[in-house]
C-alpha positions, 0 to 999 in steps of 0.5 A, a space after each residue: 371147402 378145405 380143411 383145419 384141423 383141432 386138437 382139445 386139451 382137457 383139465 381139470 382146474 389147472 393144466 396141472 390136471 389132465 383129464 384122462 377119459 373125457 368124452 369130447 363131442 364136436 357139433 355144428 349147427 346142433 348136428 353132432 359130427 363126431 366125438 372122441 376120448 382124450 388120451 393119459 395127457 388129457 388131448 384129443 387126437 388132431 381132428 380134421 374139420 372143413 373150413 373156408 379157404 384161406 385166402 379169406 384171412 389174406 386180405 381186408 374183406 368182410 363178406 365171408 368170415 375167413 374161419 369157421 366155427 364149431 361148437 366143443 361139448 365135454 364131459 368126464 366123470 366127477 366134473 362139471 359138463 362144458 361148452 365151448 362154443 364157437 370155436 375157430 378153425 381156419 385152413 391149414 392150421 392147427 387149432 389148440 382148444 384148451 378147456 379147464 373143467 370144474 367140480 361138479 356142482 349137483 345144481 348146476 347142469 353145466 357150463 356154456 362159453 361163447 367164444 368171440 369173433 376175431 376183432 378183424 372181423 367183427 367191429 370193436 370198440 377203438 382205444 380211447 386212452 390216447 397216446 404213450 403216458 409221458 415221463 411225468 405221468 409212469 415217473 411216481 409208479 414204475 418197477 425196477 427192471 422190465 420183468 415177466 410176470 408169472 401171471 397178470 390178472 385181466 379184468 374182464 370189461 372197463 376199468 369202472 365196471 366193479 362187476 365185471 370178473 377178474 381173470 388171473 392168466 398165466 403171461 404166456 397165455 395171456 399173449 397167446 390169447 390176445 394175439 389170436 384175438 387180434 390177428 390171423 394165423 394164416 398170415 407170414 411168420 415175420 407179420 406174426 412175430 412183429 405183432 406179437 412184440 407189440 402185444 407183448 410190448 404193450 402188455 409189459 408197458 402196463 405191468 412196468 408203469 403199473 398202470 391200473 394199480 397206481 390208479 387203485 384198481 386191483 388188476 393188471 390190465 384189461 380184456 376191452 379194445 376201448 382201453 387195452 387189447 382183446 382177450 377172449 375168454 376160454 378163447 381158441 389158440 392157434 399153433 403158429 401164433 403158438 409157438 412164436 410165443 413161446 420163442 420170443 415172450 420175454 422179447 419186448 419193444 424199446 424207443 431210444 433211452 426210454 426205460 419202459 416197453 413201448 406202449 405198442 398201439 395197433 389198429 386193423 388199418 390205420 395211417 396215424 404214425 406210431 400205431 402199427 397196422 395188422 393189414 399192413 403188416 401182413 402187406 409188409 410180412 409178404 413184400 419180405 419185410 422181417 419183424 423188425 423192419 415191419 416195426 420200424 416202418 410203423 414205430 420208427 428208426 429209434 426202436 429196437 427189441 429188447 429182452 426182459 432182465 428178469 422172468 419170474 417165477 421160473 426155477 432155472 435160467 437157460 441160454 443154448 441148447 441141450 441135445 443127445 451126446 450133452 452131459 452137464 448140470 442142465 441136462 440133470 436138471 432137465 431130467 430129474 425135471 421131466 421124471 417129476 412132470 410125468 407124475 401129471 403127465 404119464 405119457 412122457 417115458 420115465 428117464 431111467 438114469 437121470 446123471 446129467 448125460 443126455 442118453 436115448 431116454 432122454 431125447 424120447 421123453 423131450 420130444 413126447 414133452 414136445 408132442 403134448 405141448 405143440 412144440 417141434 418135436 426134435 427131441 432137442 432143448 431150446 429156449 421155447 422147450 426150456 421155458 415150457 418145461 419149467 412153466 409145467 414144473 412150477 404148475 405141478 409142483 404147485 398142485 403137488 404143494 396144495 395137496 400135501 399142505 
C-alpha cells in the first residue's frame, strides 16, 4: 500500500464560519483509525492514510479501484454530528474534505452523506441531450456577455424530477467538485487543465444560454450525467484540481466566431467528433501536449481560449502580482481585506500598519491565508490568491451583515 493525505475543513453553515475545536474521527469498515481536532481556522492537520498505487489511476481499467475510501465523522458543540462516507484518497495526492455542520436539532441524531464513485470508475448514464444548441435555439435566451456568477443552482436529479433538491453552490466550488468527480487528480497537469476548461465551458454555456431557466426551471444546471455533468453532494476535492481551478476559473473555450462558450461534451472513451476523450486526453498529456493542443485535438483548430468579461460579485478586479516591497492602492485594499477576514480566521496574522506598503507583516498574513486555503504558500499575491481573498471577503461580509441587520 502507498499513502495519500487528507485535510478536513469544518464550517458552521458557510465558509465564513470555521469551527475551532471540532472532533474529527477517521474510520474504515467500522474501525476507528484516528481522531484529531480542528485548529482556530477550522482545519485538521494533514493526515496520512493508506491507499492503492497511483498506477491504477493512470490507465483505463476496471479491476482495481484506483483510490481508497474512508469515513469521516465530525462532532462539535451545538452543531449536528455529521458523517461523510466514502471520502476518496489517491496516492501522493492531498484530498480536501469540506464539511458544513448545521445547528443541532434535538430530534435529529445526526446527518450522514455518502460520496458516490468517480465517473471513470462507476458507470453512469450517458448524456442524452444531443449536440450543441443551434443559433436559432439560443437566440431568444442569451445573456449580454459571458460572466462568471458568484453562485449557480444545481438540481440534484433529472430536470423533470421536481422533488429533487436544489443546491446553491459557488461557481468555483462547483467546477472543483465536477472535475474531482469526472477525472483523476493523478493525471498530468496539462490534461487536468484541458478537462477543467471543458467543464467550465460547458457550465458557462448553460448559464449564457439560460438553457434551463428559459424552459421554466428554477435552476442553472443538473447533477446528472444524462443531461449535464457529475456533481457530487459533499464530494471530496483534490488539491491538484483545486489549484488549477483557482488559476483558470475565468477562462473558457469558444469556437470560431460564435459568441457563446462551447458546450464542451466529453466522455471517458470516445471516437465521436466534438467530444473530448478523458482517457485520450490523459494519453496526450503523457505525450507532452499542452492543454490547448489537447482541446484542439478533440474540438477542432477553430477553438480558442477566452477570458470571461465579468466576474460577478468580486469587489476588486486584479491583473498582476503583488509582493513585498510594493506600494500601491491595491496593496492597501489587500491589507484591509485580510485584516477584515481575520474576524473569522484568527490564525491569519494581523497587519499592523495598513499603509499600502507590502511589508513583512503583509507577507506573513498572505502566506498564512494561502496555507489555510490550500494555495501555493509563496507570500506573494497572484490571480489565484487575489480572487480567493475576494471570495472569502464576500462570504465574511455577508455573514457580518446578517448578524447586524
